[in-house]
C-alpha positions in Angstrom: 0.0 0.0 0.0 2.7 2.5 1.0 4.7 1.8 -2.2 1.6 2.5 -4.3 1.0 5.7 -2.5 4.7 6.7 -3.1 4.2 5.8 -6.8 1.3 8.4 -6.9 3.5 11.0 -5.2 6.3 10.4 -7.7 4.0 10.0 -10.7 5.3 6.5 -11.4 2.5 5.1 -13.6 4.4 2.1 -14.7 4.8 0.9 -11.0 1.1 1.4 -10.4 0.2 -0.6 -13.4 2.7 -3.4 -12.5 1.2 -3.7 -9.0 -2.4 -3.7 -10.2 -4.1 -7.1 -10.6 -4.5 -8.0 -14.3 -8.2 -8.7 -13.9 -8.9 -5.1 -12.8 -5.9 -3.2 -14.2 -6.8 -0.2 -16.4 -5.1 0.4 -19.8 -3.4 3.4 -18.3 -3.3 5.6 -15.2 -3.9 9.3 -15.5 -1.7 11.2 -13.2 -1.9 15.0 -13.0 1.1 17.2 -12.3 -1.3 19.7 -10.6 -2.2 17.0 -8.0 0.1 17.2 -4.9 0.0 14.4 -2.4 0.2 15.5 1.2 0.0 12.4 3.4 -1.1 8.9 4.0 -2.8 7.5 7.1 -3.5 3.7 7.5 -6.6 3.1 9.6 -6.8 -0.7 9.5 -5.1 -3.7 7.9 -6.7 -7.2 7.7 -4.4 -10.1 6.9 -1.8 -9.2 4.3 1.1 -10.9 6.2 3.6 -13.3 4.7 1.7 -16.5 3.8 -1.6 -14.8 3.4 -3.3 -14.9 0.0 -5.2 -11.7 0.4 -5.3 -8.5 2.5 -7.3 -5.4 3.1 -6.0 -1.9 3.9 -8.2 1.0 4.9 -6.5 4.3 4.4 -6.9 8.0 3.9 -4.7 10.0 1.5 -4.7 13.8 1.5 -3.9 15.8 -1.6 -4.4 19.1 -3.3 -5.4 19.9 -6.9 -4.9 23.5 -8.0 -4.6 24.5 -4.3 -7.9 22.9 -3.2 -7.6 20.2 -0.5 -9.1 16.8 -0.9 -9.2 13.5 1.1 -9.6 10.0 -0.3 -10.6 7.3 2.1 -10.7 3.7 0.7 -10.8 0.1 1.8 -8.4 -1.5 -0.7 -8.3 -5.3 -1.4 -5.0 -6.9 -2.4 -4.1 -10.4 -3.5 -0.8 -12.2 -3.2 0.4 -14.1 -6.2 3.8 -15.9 -6.1 4.9 -13.7 -3.1 4.0 -10.4 -4.9 1.1 -8.2 -3.8 -1.3 -6.8 -6.3 -4.0 -4.1 -5.8 -7.4 -5.8 -6.8 -10.0 -3.1 -6.1 -11.3 -0.8 -3.5 -14.4 0.8 -2.0 -14.7 4.4 -0.9 -15.1 4.6 2.8 -16.7 7.3 4.8 -14.5 10.3 5.1 
């Protein structure tokens, strides 16, 4: 989760796509240079340890677009395939 957040911060679209599960991966990721990421807070993790096949992370990420502040809160699902974690999907959580 933290590495994907860092990829958004550094605008590393190739990493985001490489860590997205093939069944839900978009053709491309649209990253905006006007979007500035400000912080990540992890609220909960469920499973996701070595030996687990899946995991869930609830987080909030703060960012600004053209000076206006925003907050994204999501429960993300991840799956582990051959010891690599992939983002599967997520549901927006109450902010």
